[in-house]
N, C-alpha and C positions, 0 to 999 in steps of 0.2 A: 620792781617789773610789773608792768600797765600792760594788759591786756586788752587788745579787741577783737569782738568775734564780727566778721564784715560778712553779710550775705549777700550774694552777687547775681544778679542776674545777666545775661549775655545773648548774644547773639549765636541759636541753638546748632548752627553749621560750625562756627567757631570754639566749642568749649573747651578741646585738649589744646589748643594754641594758649586762649587765652589763660588757663589755668595754669599752664607751664611759664607765661608771662609775667605772671602775677607771682608764681613761685619765686620767680629771681629776684625782684623789689629786695631790697633792704628792708628789714622789718616786719618781713612776713615769714614765718617760718612754718605754717604749714597751709596747702589748697587741698580740698576733697570736694570732689566731685560726687552732688549727695542727688538725691530721688527728693520731690515734695516742689514747691512754691518758687523754691530759686534752683539755679542751676550750681552755682561753688559757694563754699565757703572755706572763709582765708583768715586764719588764725593769726593776729597783727601782735608783735611782743616790740615795745620802746621804752626807753626809762621815764621819758616827759612826756606830759600830755602834749605838749607841743610838736611833738613828732609824729602823732597821730594822725595832723593835719597832710603835713609832709606825704606820709606812709597814703592813705586813703585820697584824700583829694587831690593832689600831685602827683601819684604813685597810679594806685590801683583805677581810681575814676577815667584815667588818663590813658587807658589801655583798650587798643581796638577791640570791639566786639563788646564791652562793657556796655551795657544799658543804665542799669541801677544796681546802687547799692544802698545795705539796711545795716549801719555801723551800733553794736551794742558793748559799751564797757562794764570789764567784768569788773567787781568788787572784789571777790575773796576769790580763792580756792581752795575745793575740798579733794581731798584724795580720797581715794577708795578707803584706806582706813581709816581714815575722820569719818566717812559716813557711814561705815559700822557700826562704829562707837556713837555716832549723833542719833541712830536706832535701835541702838540696846534696849531693853526692856529692865536690865539688869538679871538675867536669870544667867546662870553659869554655862559657861562655853560646854557644849558636849561634841567637841571635837576630837 
């Protein structure tokens, strides 16, 4: 599974409507309204790289109210369990 994180700028007066439209697109698993430099973050999950263009360029970018997108492709996913092991320094667990 290929994961893309899409940062989305949209017209301020239509954030909820844009988020709902994007959330209903095939390939979009989640949409978050966020604080910061962007208005929305969408998680796109597809099986092949070619599908990313379909979901983002032909889907998300065409939603009325979307002004700009910035796409980041995930190389590897780390679960919370994996992160705890990655930062362990070899001390015994005291829990």
